[in-house]
C-alpha positions, -999 to 999 in steps of 0.1 A, spaced: -359 405 -437 -374 433 -414 -391 462 -428 -385 486 -390 -350 495 -401 -338 472 -379 -319 439 -391 -299 416 -366 -278 391 -367 -303 362 -364 -317 380 -395 -288 372 -416 -283 338 -402 -319 333 -415 -316 347 -448 -321 318 -477 -296 334 -502 -269 344 -478 -266 308 -462 -244 321 -433 -236 292 -405 -226 302 -370 -199 293 -357 -201 303 -322 -215 331 -301 -253 318 -303 -260 341 -273 -254 372 -292 -275 363 -322 -298 398 -310 -272 420 -319 -280 448 -343 -264 453 -371 -257 487 -385 -234 483 -415 -214 454 -431 -181 457 -446 -151 440 -453 -117 448 -431 -89 429 -435 -70 444 -404 -63 428 -372 -69 463 -359 -98 478 -375 -114 496 -346 -103 532 -348 -123 531 -382 -153 521 -361 -187 530 -350 -202 497 -337 -228 476 -345 -207 464 -375 -204 427 -390 -167 426 -396 -161 405 -431 -131 389 -438 -113 363 -459 -88 357 -433 -63 376 -438 -69 397 -406 -73 367 -384 -39 360 -360 -27 321 -361 -13 326 -326 -42 316 -303 -35 347 -281 -37 368 -304 -65 356 -322 -85 360 -289 -72 399 -285 -86 399 -323 -119 393 -311 -122 411 -279 -109 445 -297 -140 441 -320 -164 432 -290 -151 460 -270 -156 482 -300 -188 471 -302 -190 451 -333 -220 428 -339 -204 404 -356 -179 386 -375 -181 367 -407 -154 348 -419 -149 333 -454 -148 295 -456 -122 281 -472 -99 305 -477 -68 323 -459 -88 317 -424 -62 298 -396 -74 270 -378 -97 288 -346 -82 280 -319 -96 272 -283 -87 302 -268 -108 324 -297 -139 301 -292 -138 303 -260 -134 338 -257 -169 338 -286 -188 315 -256 -181 342 -229 -186 371 -246 -220 359 -264 -200 373 -297 -209 355 -327 -189 343 -354 -204 329 -390 -191 312 -420 -199 329 -452 -197 303 -479 -180 304 -510 -205 314 -536 -220 339 -512 -201 376 -520 -197 399 -492 -213 420 -518 -249 401 -512 -245 408 -474 -235 445 -475 -268 450 -501 -293 431 -471 -279 450 -445 -280 485 -467 -316 477 -475 -328 466 -446 -311 498 -428 -319 527 -453 -351 537 -435 -331 540 -407 -302 561 -418 -322 594 -405 -325 583 -371 -288 571 -369 -280 603 -385 -300 624 -359 -284 604 -334 -248 610 -344 -263 647 -346 -267 647 -310 -238 634 -299 -215 661 -316 -242 685 -296 -232 666 -264 -195 676 -266 -204 711 -276 -223 714 -243 -199 699 -224 -177 722 -237 -201 753 -237 -217 747 -204 -206 729 -167 -215 695 -168 -195 666 -153 -178 641 -173 -204 616 -157 -229 638 -169 -220 644 -203 -210 603 -210 -247 594 -197 -261 617 -221 -239 600 -249 -245 564 -238 -281 573 -250 -272 573 -287 -240 554 -293 -230 517 -283 -214 521 -241 -186 498 -254 -179 516 -289 -178 548 -265 -150 532 -241 -135 520 -265 -131 554 -283 -129 571 -251 -99 557 -238 -84 552 -275 -84 589 -279 -62 588 -245 -40 566 -257 -30 581 -289 -35 623 -277 -19 618 -245 -53 640 -234 -74 614 -211 -114 626 -217 -118 627 -179 -122 660 -170 -144 693 -180 -112 710 -186 -93 679 -211 -128 682 -232 -130 722 -238 -92 719 -250 -101 688 -274 -132 709 -282 -113 738 -291 -86 719 -311 -115 704 -337 -129 741 -339 -99 755 -346 -92 725 -369 -127 725 -390 -115 761 -394 -85 752 -418 -100 746 -450 -89 709 -460 -75 698 -426 -98 673 -414 -102 659 -452 -72 629 -443 -73 597 -460 -83 572 -433 -74 531 -441 -101 505 -451 
């Protein structure tokens, strides 16, 4: 495992302790993995930051071809690094549409042997990335700081997104911007909209307990 705080999909595939098998998506093996997390949701993307390895027993994977493809495309658009499917549990037959999307996008999908617990993968990722935690925290703080600059200053949406892209995966950024607009009805495409959102966040933060709502795992 690497010692520089950066672990990639290919590093996990080479780990003798994990014995992961690549199903498809060889072109994406250089993707960085920041975290490994179990999710059995068909759409976990609202609770992701990007660069995750998503692990599932198969409950999350739809059976219909188009829904399978949409599932993979959603993960990739959100900046997910890799999908790990548990061997022989509840994974439905993978369709041609699903496998074609893997190849087109270079999105790695791996199979986890039954004897290997998901926790073993999470522990390897955590051990490799612990030295990088300070840098990632600093990057997140800079993202929030960039939003503050826009709300307080006179930066255009193009300028603020250019700054944000230095610290967050571009696919994740674009997905979250679109998702926020869909949910809130406030597309983040103008200084006025961003200023309103920032003021709302500041107001929410001022109310004790308002920001601490449970989120689905």
